[in-house]
N, CA, C, O and CB atoms as a CASP TS submission, in Angstrom:
PFRMAT TS
TARGET T0000
AUTHOR 0000-0000-0000
METHOD Language model
MODEL 1
PARENT N/A
ATOM      1  N   MET     1     167.203 186.202 151.806  1.00  0.00           N
ATOM      2  CA  MET     1     167.581 185.082 150.975  1.00  0.00           C
ATOM      3  C   MET     1     169.047 184.749 151.239  1.00  0.00           C
ATOM      4  O   MET     1     169.897 185.639 151.223  1.00  0.00           O
ATOM      5  CB  MET     1     167.337 185.393 149.476  1.00  0.00           C
ATOM      6  N   SER     2     169.340 183.493 151.478  1.00  0.00           N
ATOM      7  CA  SER     2     170.715 183.108 151.776  1.00  0.00           C
ATOM      8  C   SER     2     171.536 182.983 150.496  1.00  0.00           C
ATOM      9  O   SER     2     171.020 182.657 149.427  1.00  0.00           O
ATOM     10  CB  SER     2     170.743 181.789 152.554  1.00  0.00           C
ATOM     11  N   LYS     3     172.811 183.249 150.643  1.00  0.00           N
ATOM     12  CA  LYS     3     173.717 183.170 149.504  1.00  0.00           C
ATOM     13  C   LYS     3     174.111 181.720 149.232  1.00  0.00           C
ATOM     14  O   LYS     3     174.143 180.896 150.146  1.00  0.00           O
ATOM     15  CB  LYS     3     174.969 184.026 149.753  1.00  0.00           C
ATOM     16  N   ILE     4     174.405 181.418 147.985  1.00  0.00           N
ATOM     17  CA  ILE     4     174.830 180.078 147.579  1.00  0.00           C
ATOM     18  C   ILE     4     176.335 179.971 147.804  1.00  0.00           C
ATOM     19  O   ILE     4     177.096 180.758 147.241  1.00  0.00           O
ATOM     20  CB  ILE     4     174.458 179.788 146.079  1.00  0.00           C
ATOM     21  N   PRO     5     176.785 178.999 148.626  1.00  0.00           N
ATOM     22  CA  PRO     5     178.219 178.844 148.861  1.00  0.00           C
ATOM     23  C   PRO     5     178.910 178.201 147.657  1.00  0.00           C
ATOM     24  O   PRO     5     178.456 177.184 147.132  1.00  0.00           O
ATOM     25  CB  PRO     5     178.464 178.003 150.121  1.00  0.00           C
ATOM     26  N   VAL     6     180.022 178.820 147.232  1.00  0.00           N
ATOM     27  CA  VAL     6     180.737 178.387 146.031  1.00  0.00           C
ATOM     28  C   VAL     6     182.211 178.144 146.367  1.00  0.00           C
ATOM     29  O   VAL     6     182.825 178.907 147.113  1.00  0.00           O
ATOM     30  CB  VAL     6     180.602 179.445 144.897  1.00  0.00           C
ATOM     31  N   ILE     7     182.762 177.074 145.806  1.00  0.00           N
ATOM     32  CA  ILE     7     184.188 176.767 145.886  1.00  0.00           C
ATOM     33  C   ILE     7     184.741 176.842 144.470  1.00  0.00           C
ATOM     34  O   ILE     7     184.166 176.264 143.547  1.00  0.00           O
ATOM     35  CB  ILE     7     184.451 175.350 146.537  1.00  0.00           C
ATOM     36  N   VAL     8     185.861 177.555 144.290  1.00  0.00           N
ATOM     37  CA  VAL     8     186.516 177.621 142.983  1.00  0.00           C
ATOM     38  C   VAL     8     187.828 176.856 143.075  1.00  0.00           C
ATOM     39  O   VAL     8     188.699 177.200 143.873  1.00  0.00           O
ATOM     40  CB  VAL     8     186.758 179.106 142.534  1.00  0.00           C
ATOM     41  N   ASN     9     187.967 175.820 142.257  1.00  0.00           N
ATOM     42  CA  ASN     9     189.189 175.026 142.184  1.00  0.00           C
ATOM     43  C   ASN     9     189.946 175.442 140.927  1.00  0.00           C
ATOM     44  O   ASN     9     189.372 175.499 139.839  1.00  0.00           O
ATOM     45  CB  ASN     9     188.875 173.486 142.176  1.00  0.00           C
ATOM     46  N   GLY    10     191.230 175.733 141.082  1.00  0.00           N
ATOM     47  CA  GLY    10     192.013 176.242 139.961  1.00  0.00           C
ATOM     48  C   GLY    10     191.997 177.755 139.932  1.00  0.00           C
ATOM     49  O   GLY    10     191.973 178.364 138.863  1.00  0.00           O
ATOM     50  N   CYS    11     192.011 178.361 141.111  1.00  0.00           N
ATOM     51  CA  CYS    11     191.795 179.809 141.244  1.00  0.00           C
ATOM     52  C   CYS    11     192.952 180.678 140.762  1.00  0.00           C
ATOM     53  O   CYS    11     192.778 181.888 140.614  1.00  0.00           O
ATOM     54  CB  CYS    11     191.522 180.132 142.666  1.00  0.00           C
ATOM     55  N   LEU    12     194.117 180.106 140.514  1.00  0.00           N
ATOM     56  CA  LEU    12     195.257 180.930 140.107  1.00  0.00           C
ATOM     57  C   LEU    12     195.416 181.047 138.598  1.00  0.00           C
ATOM     58  O   LEU    12     196.202 181.866 138.120  1.00  0.00           O
ATOM     59  CB  LEU    12     196.516 180.369 140.691  1.00  0.00           C
ATOM     60  N   GLY    13     194.687 180.247 137.852  1.00  0.00           N
ATOM     61  CA  GLY    13     194.731 180.346 136.396  1.00  0.00           C
ATOM     62  C   GLY    13     193.879 181.504 135.906  1.00  0.00           C
ATOM     63  O   GLY    13     193.151 182.129 136.677  1.00  0.00           O
ATOM     64  N   LYS    14     193.981 181.778 134.616  1.00  0.00           N
ATOM     65  CA  LYS    14     193.252 182.911 134.036  1.00  0.00           C
ATOM     66  C   LYS    14     191.743 182.774 134.239  1.00  0.00           C
ATOM     67  O   LYS    14     191.101 183.710 134.713  1.00  0.00           O
ATOM     68  CB  LYS    14     193.565 183.032 132.542  1.00  0.00           C
ATOM     69  N   MET    15     191.177 181.639 133.892  1.00  0.00           N
ATOM     70  CA  MET    15     189.732 181.439 134.039  1.00  0.00           C
ATOM     71  C   MET    15     189.329 181.328 135.508  1.00  0.00           C
ATOM     72  O   MET    15     188.258 181.797 135.894  1.00  0.00           O
ATOM     73  CB  MET    15     189.290 180.183 133.280  1.00  0.00           C
ATOM     74  N   GLY    16     190.177 180.712 136.328  1.00  0.00           N
ATOM     75  CA  GLY    16     189.893 180.618 137.754  1.00  0.00           C
ATOM     76  C   GLY    16     189.824 181.977 138.415  1.00  0.00           C
ATOM     77  O   GLY    16     188.954 182.221 139.251  1.00  0.00           O
ATOM     78  N   ARG    17     190.736 182.866 138.046  1.00  0.00           N
ATOM     79  CA  ARG    17     190.707 184.239 138.589  1.00  0.00           C
ATOM     80  C   ARG    17     189.429 184.955 138.180  1.00  0.00           C
ATOM     81  O   ARG    17     188.845 185.694 138.972  1.00  0.00           O
ATOM     82  CB  ARG    17     191.936 185.043 138.109  1.00  0.00           C
ATOM     83  N   GLU    18     188.997 184.736 136.947  1.00  0.00           N
ATOM     84  CA  GLU    18     187.746 185.351 136.484  1.00  0.00           C
ATOM     85  C   GLU    18     186.544 184.774 137.237  1.00  0.00           C
ATOM     86  O   GLU    18     185.602 185.499 137.557  1.00  0.00           O
ATOM     87  CB  GLU    18     187.571 185.139 134.962  1.00  0.00           C
ATOM     88  N   ALA    19     186.579 183.479 137.515  1.00  0.00           N
ATOM     89  CA  ALA    19     185.486 182.850 138.268  1.00  0.00           C
ATOM     90  C   ALA    19     185.416 183.421 139.681  1.00  0.00           C
ATOM     91  O   ALA    19     184.330 183.731 140.172  1.00  0.00           O
ATOM     92  CB  ALA    19     185.672 181.316 138.321  1.00  0.00           C
ATOM     93  N   VAL    20     186.566 183.561 140.334  1.00  0.00           N
ATOM     94  CA  VAL    20     186.605 184.144 141.680  1.00  0.00           C
ATOM     95  C   VAL    20     186.052 185.568 141.649  1.00  0.00           C
ATOM     96  O   VAL    20     185.265 185.952 142.513  1.00  0.00           O
ATOM     97  CB  VAL    20     188.053 184.139 142.242  1.00  0.00           C
ATOM     98  N   LYS    21     186.462 186.337 140.662  1.00  0.00           N
ATOM     99  CA  LYS    21     185.978 187.715 140.524  1.00  0.00           C
ATOM    100  C   LYS    21     184.462 187.745 140.342  1.00  0.00           C
ATOM    101  O   LYS    21     183.773 188.544 140.977  1.00  0.00           O
ATOM    102  CB  LYS    21     186.667 188.411 139.335  1.00  0.00           C
ATOM    103  N   ALA    22     183.947 186.877 139.477  1.00  0.00           N
ATOM    104  CA  ALA    22     182.504 186.840 139.211  1.00  0.00           C
ATOM    105  C   ALA    22     181.717 186.443 140.455  1.00  0.00           C
ATOM    106  O   ALA    22     180.671 187.026 140.742  1.00  0.00           O
ATOM    107  CB  ALA    22     182.197 185.866 138.071  1.00  0.00           C
ATOM    108  N   VAL    23     182.212 185.458 141.190  1.00  0.00           N
ATOM    109  CA  VAL    23     181.521 185.027 142.411  1.00  0.00           C
ATOM    110  C   VAL    23     181.532 186.159 143.434  1.00  0.00           C
ATOM    111  O   VAL    23     180.513 186.431 144.070  1.00  0.00           O
ATOM    112  CB  VAL    23     182.187 183.751 143.005  1.00  0.00           C
ATOM    113  N   ASN    24     182.667 186.813 143.593  1.00  0.00           N
ATOM    114  CA  ASN    24     182.757 187.921 144.556  1.00  0.00           C
ATOM    115  C   ASN    24     181.842 189.080 144.194  1.00  0.00           C
ATOM    116  O   ASN    24     181.354 189.780 145.082  1.00  0.00           O
ATOM    117  CB  ASN    24     184.187 188.418 144.647  1.00  0.00           C
ATOM    118  N   GLU    25     181.602 189.295 142.913  1.00  0.00           N
ATOM    119  CA  GLU    25     180.748 190.399 142.475  1.00  0.00           C
ATOM    120  C   GLU    25     179.260 190.060 142.512  1.00  0.00           C
ATOM    121  O   GLU    25     178.419 190.959 142.502  1.00  0.00           O
ATOM    122  CB  GLU    25     181.131 190.812 141.081  1.00  0.00           C
ATOM    123  N   ALA    26     178.933 188.783 142.553  1.00  0.00           N
ATOM    124  CA  ALA    26     177.527 188.363 142.550  1.00  0.00           C
ATOM    125  C   ALA    26     176.927 188.529 143.943  1.00  0.00           C
ATOM    126  O   ALA    26     177.525 188.122 144.939  1.00  0.00           O
ATOM    127  CB  ALA    26     177.395 186.892 142.078  1.00  0.00           C
ATOM    128  N   GLU    27     175.762 189.119 144.002  1.00  0.00           N
ATOM    129  CA  GLU    27     175.110 189.361 145.290  1.00  0.00           C
ATOM    130  C   GLU    27     174.540 188.095 145.914  1.00  0.00           C
ATOM    131  O   GLU    27     174.364 188.033 147.131  1.00  0.00           O
ATOM    132  CB  GLU    27     174.009 190.375 145.124  1.00  0.00           C
ATOM    133  N   ASP    28     174.248 187.085 145.100  1.00  0.00           N
ATOM    134  CA  ASP    28     173.613 185.874 145.614  1.00  0.00           C
ATOM    135  C   ASP    28     174.583 184.713 145.797  1.00  0.00           C
ATOM    136  O   ASP    28     174.157 183.597 146.096  1.00  0.00           O
ATOM    137  CB  ASP    28     172.510 185.456 144.693  1.00  0.00           C
ATOM    138  N   LEU    29     175.893 184.961 145.621  1.00  0.00           N
ATOM    139  CA  LEU    29     176.905 183.917 145.773  1.00  0.00           C
ATOM    140  C   LEU    29     177.878 184.283 146.880  1.00  0.00           C
ATOM    141  O   LEU    29     178.147 185.461 147.117  1.00  0.00           O
ATOM    142  CB  LEU    29     177.658 183.692 144.453  1.00  0.00           C
ATOM    143  N   ASP    30     178.413 183.257 147.564  1.00  0.00           N
ATOM    144  CA  ASP    30     179.378 183.450 148.641  1.00  0.00           C
ATOM    145  C   ASP    30     180.577 182.548 148.373  1.00  0.00           C
ATOM    146  O   ASP    30     180.445 181.324 148.395  1.00  0.00           O
ATOM    147  CB  ASP    30     178.741 183.143 150.041  1.00  0.00           C
ATOM    148  N   LEU    31     181.742 183.134 148.121  1.00  0.00           N
ATOM    149  CA  LEU    31     182.958 182.358 147.889  1.00  0.00           C
ATOM    150  C   LEU    31     183.447 181.827 149.229  1.00  0.00           C
ATOM    151  O   LEU    31     183.930 182.594 150.063  1.00  0.00           O
ATOM    152  CB  LEU    31     184.063 183.221 147.188  1.00  0.00           C
ATOM    153  N   VAL    32     183.324 180.513 149.442  1.00  0.00           N
ATOM    154  CA  VAL    32     183.728 179.920 150.716  1.00  0.00           C
ATOM    155  C   VAL    32     185.134 179.349 150.662  1.00  0.00           C
ATOM    156  O   VAL    32     185.754 179.139 151.705  1.00  0.00           O
ATOM    157  CB  VAL    32     182.755 178.836 151.118  1.00  0.00           C
ATOM    158  N   ALA    33     185.656 179.091 149.448  1.00  0.00           N
ATOM    159  CA  ALA    33     187.031 178.603 149.305  1.00  0.00           C
ATOM    160  C   ALA    33     187.494 178.791 147.875  1.00  0.00           C
ATOM    161  O   ALA    33     186.718 178.668 146.928  1.00  0.00           O
ATOM    162  CB  ALA    33     187.139 177.116 149.714  1.00  0.00           C
ATOM    163  N   SER    34     188.774 179.093 147.741  1.00  0.00           N
ATOM    164  CA  SER    34     189.412 179.113 146.426  1.00  0.00           C
ATOM    165  C   SER    34     190.685 178.283 146.545  1.00  0.00           C
ATOM    166  O   SER    34     191.522 178.528 147.414  1.00  0.00           O
ATOM    167  CB  SER    34     189.721 180.593 145.937  1.00  0.00           C
ATOM    168  N   LEU    35     190.815 177.310 145.670  1.00  0.00           N
ATOM    169  CA  LEU    35     191.878 176.315 145.773  1.00  0.00           C
ATOM    170  C   LEU    35     192.727 176.291 144.518  1.00  0.00           C
ATOM    171  O   LEU    35     192.266 176.647 143.434  1.00  0.00           O
ATOM    172  CB  LEU    35     191.294 174.933 146.032  1.00  0.00           C
ATOM    173  N   ASP    36     193.992 175.862 144.676  1.00  0.00           N
ATOM    174  CA  ASP    36     194.836 175.620 143.521  1.00  0.00           C
ATOM    175  C   ASP    36     195.724 174.417 143.806  1.00  0.00           C
ATOM    176  O   ASP    36     195.537 173.736 144.815  1.00  0.00           O
ATOM    177  CB  ASP    36     195.684 176.871 143.177  1.00  0.00           C
ATOM    178  N   PHE    37     196.678 174.151 142.942  1.00  0.00           N
ATOM    179  CA  PHE    37     197.431 172.902 142.971  1.00  0.00           C
ATOM    180  C   PHE    37     198.192 172.666 144.266  1.00  0.00           C
ATOM    181  O   PHE    37     198.449 171.511 144.606  1.00  0.00           O
ATOM    182  CB  PHE    37     198.387 172.877 141.837  1.00  0.00           C
ATOM    183  N   GLU    38     198.557 173.690 144.993  1.00  0.00           N
ATOM    184  CA  GLU    38     199.294 173.516 146.244  1.00  0.00           C
ATOM    185  C   GLU    38     198.387 173.170 147.421  1.00  0.00           C
ATOM    186  O   GLU    38     198.878 172.750 148.469  1.00  0.00           O
ATOM    187  CB  GLU    38     200.068 174.771 146.558  1.00  0.00           C
ATOM    188  N   ASP    39     197.098 173.335 147.269  1.00  0.00           N
ATOM    189  CA  ASP    39     196.152 173.083 148.354  1.00  0.00           C
ATOM    190  C   ASP    39     195.816 171.600 148.460  1.00  0.00           C
ATOM    191  O   ASP    39     195.834 170.873 147.467  1.00  0.00           O
ATOM    192  CB  ASP    39     194.874 173.895 148.145  1.00  0.00           C
ATOM    193  N   ASP    40     195.510 171.166 149.674  1.00  0.00           N
ATOM    194  CA  ASP    40     195.020 169.813 149.921  1.00  0.00           C
ATOM    195  C   ASP    40     193.526 169.811 149.619  1.00  0.00           C
ATOM    196  O   ASP    40     192.716 170.217 150.452  1.00  0.00           O
ATOM    197  CB  ASP    40     195.310 169.346 151.402  1.00  0.00           C
ATOM    198  N   LEU    41     193.170 169.355 148.432  1.00  0.00           N
ATOM    199  CA  LEU    41     191.782 169.427 147.969  1.00  0.00           C
ATOM    200  C   LEU    41     190.831 168.728 148.929  1.00  0.00           C
ATOM    201  O   LEU    41     189.819 169.306 149.325  1.00  0.00           O
ATOM    202  CB  LEU    41     191.656 168.813 146.583  1.00  0.00           C
ATOM    203  N   ARG    42     191.136 167.510 149.303  1.00  0.00           N
ATOM    204  CA  ARG    42     190.250 166.744 150.189  1.00  0.00           C
ATOM    205  C   ARG    42     190.075 167.446 151.538  1.00  0.00           C
ATOM    206  O   ARG    42     188.959 167.547 152.047  1.00  0.00           O
ATOM    207  CB  ARG    42     190.805 165.323 150.404  1.00  0.00           C
ATOM    208  N   GLY    43     191.166 167.925 152.106  1.00  0.00           N
ATOM    209  CA  GLY    43     191.092 168.608 153.394  1.00  0.00           C
ATOM    210  C   GLY    43     190.313 169.906 153.327  1.00  0.00           C
ATOM    211  O   GLY    43     189.501 170.195 154.205  1.00  0.00           O
ATOM    212  N   ARG    44     190.558 170.693 152.283  1.00  0.00           N
ATOM    213  CA  ARG    44     189.857 171.971 152.140  1.00  0.00           C
ATOM    214  C   ARG    44     188.373 171.772 151.877  1.00  0.00           C
ATOM    215  O   ARG    44     187.546 172.543 152.363  1.00  0.00           O
ATOM    216  CB  ARG    44     190.474 172.788 151.015  1.00  0.00           C
ATOM    217  N   LEU    45     188.029 170.731 151.101  1.00  0.00           N
ATOM    218  CA  LEU    45     186.609 170.463 150.864  1.00  0.00           C
ATOM    219  C   LEU    45     185.920 170.007 152.144  1.00  0.00           C
ATOM    220  O   LEU    45     184.745 170.306 152.354  1.00  0.00           O
ATOM    221  CB  LEU    45     186.438 169.402 149.767  1.00  0.00           C
ATOM    222  N   ALA    46     186.642 169.288 153.001  1.00  0.00           N
ATOM    223  CA  ALA    46     186.068 168.858 154.278  1.00  0.00           C
ATOM    224  C   ALA    46     185.826 170.058 155.195  1.00  0.00           C
ATOM    225  O   ALA    46     184.870 170.066 155.970  1.00  0.00           O
ATOM    226  CB  ALA    46     186.996 167.840 154.969  1.00  0.00           C
ATOM    227  N   GLU    47     186.689 171.067 155.106  1.00  0.00           N
ATOM    228  CA  GLU    47     186.566 172.261 155.940  1.00  0.00           C
ATOM    229  C   GLU    47     185.484 173.220 155.452  1.00  0.00           C
ATOM    230  O   GLU    47     184.851 173.907 156.254  1.00  0.00           O
ATOM    231  CB  GLU    47     187.886 172.983 155.993  1.00  0.00           C
ATOM    232  N   ASN    48     185.273 173.266 154.142  1.00  0.00           N
ATOM    233  CA  ASN    48     184.382 174.256 153.536  1.00  0.00           C
ATOM    234  C   ASN    48     183.281 173.568 152.761  1.00  0.00           C
ATOM    235  O   ASN    48     183.541 172.844 151.800  1.00  0.00           O
ATOM    236  CB  ASN    48     185.162 175.205 152.618  1.00  0.00           C
ATOM    237  N   SER    49     182.065 173.793 153.177  1.00  0.00           N
ATOM    238  CA  SER    49     180.925 173.188 152.505  1.00  0.00           C
ATOM    239  C   SER    49     180.400 174.137 151.438  1.00  0.00           C
ATOM    240  O   SER    49     179.990 175.260 151.733  1.00  0.00           O
ATOM    241  CB  SER    49     179.814 172.835 153.516  1.00  0.00           C
ATOM    242  N   GLY    50     180.417 173.672 150.199  1.00  0.00           N
ATOM    243  CA  GLY    50     179.900 174.480 149.104  1.00  0.00           C
ATOM    244  C   GLY    50     178.801 173.743 148.375  1.00  0.00           C
ATOM    245  O   GLY    50     178.869 172.525 148.213  1.00  0.00           O
ATOM    246  N   SER    51     177.798 174.462 147.937  1.00  0.00           N
ATOM    247  CA  SER    51     176.740 173.861 147.124  1.00  0.00           C
ATOM    248  C   SER    51     177.186 173.719 145.684  1.00  0.00           C
ATOM    249  O   SER    51     176.676 172.879 144.943  1.00  0.00           O
ATOM    250  CB  SER    51     175.461 174.696 147.197  1.00  0.00           C
ATOM    251  N   VAL    52     178.160 174.562 145.286  1.00  0.00           N
ATOM    252  CA  VAL    52     178.660 174.571 143.913  1.00  0.00           C
ATOM    253  C   VAL    52     180.182 174.520 143.952  1.00  0.00           C
ATOM    254  O   VAL    52     180.815 175.239 144.725  1.00  0.00           O
ATOM    255  CB  VAL    52     178.162 175.833 143.135  1.00  0.00           C
ATOM    256  N   VAL    53     180.768 173.659 143.108  1.00  0.00           N
ATOM    257  CA  VAL    53     182.217 173.640 142.913  1.00  0.00           C
ATOM    258  C   VAL    53     182.479 173.961 141.452  1.00  0.00           C
ATOM    259  O   VAL    53     182.012 173.255 140.558  1.00  0.00           O
ATOM    260  CB  VAL    53     182.845 172.254 143.318  1.00  0.00           C
ATOM    261  N   VAL    54     183.229 175.031 141.216  1.00  0.00           N
ATOM    262  CA  VAL    54     183.641 175.404 139.866  1.00  0.00           C
ATOM    263  C   VAL    54     185.076 174.918 139.710  1.00  0.00           C
ATOM    264  O   VAL    54     185.951 175.311 140.481  1.00  0.00           O
ATOM    265  CB  VAL    54     183.516 176.970 139.613  1.00  0.00           C
ATOM    266  N   ASP    55     185.325 174.061 138.713  1.00  0.00           N
ATOM    267  CA  ASP    55     186.641 173.449 138.548  1.00  0.00           C
ATOM    268  C   ASP    55     187.284 173.915 137.247  1.00  0.00           C
ATOM    269  O   ASP    55     186.815 173.588 136.157  1.00  0.00           O
ATOM    270  CB  ASP    55     186.533 171.913 138.571  1.00  0.00           C
ATOM    271  N   PHE    56     188.362 174.683 137.375  1.00  0.00           N
ATOM    272  CA  PHE    56     189.123 175.133 136.215  1.00  0.00           C
ATOM    273  C   PHE    56     190.525 174.542 136.249  1.00  0.00           C
ATOM    274  O   PHE    56     191.510 175.248 136.031  1.00  0.00           O
ATOM    275  CB  PHE    56     189.188 176.672 136.167  1.00  0.00           C
ATOM    276  N   THR    57     190.610 173.254 136.522  1.00  0.00           N
ATOM    277  CA  THR    57     191.882 172.537 136.438  1.00  0.00           C
ATOM    278  C   THR    57     191.866 171.713 135.162  1.00  0.00           C
ATOM    279  O   THR    57     190.835 171.589 134.501  1.00  0.00           O
ATOM    280  CB  THR    57     192.120 171.630 137.696  1.00  0.00           C
ATOM    281  N   HIS    58     192.997 171.164 134.831  1.00  0.00           N
ATOM    282  CA  HIS    58     193.030 170.293 133.646  1.00  0.00           C
ATOM    283  C   HIS    58     193.758 169.027 133.931  1.00  0.00           C
ATOM    284  O   HIS    58     193.885 168.176 133.051  1.00  0.00           O
ATOM    285  CB  HIS    58     193.675 170.991 132.475  1.00  0.00           C
TER
END
């Protein structure tokens, strides 16, 4: 069974760090990118294809 590719946006905040941790611990999920405010969102999304984007920005 293939893993679900996940991108976490807002990875440096408290909830973003927890999301990254949860994805890394899940056997059926694959963290393909973790982004924060300094990252070029459009460019990183073009480079990394994810089926799920978790957004913990405000």
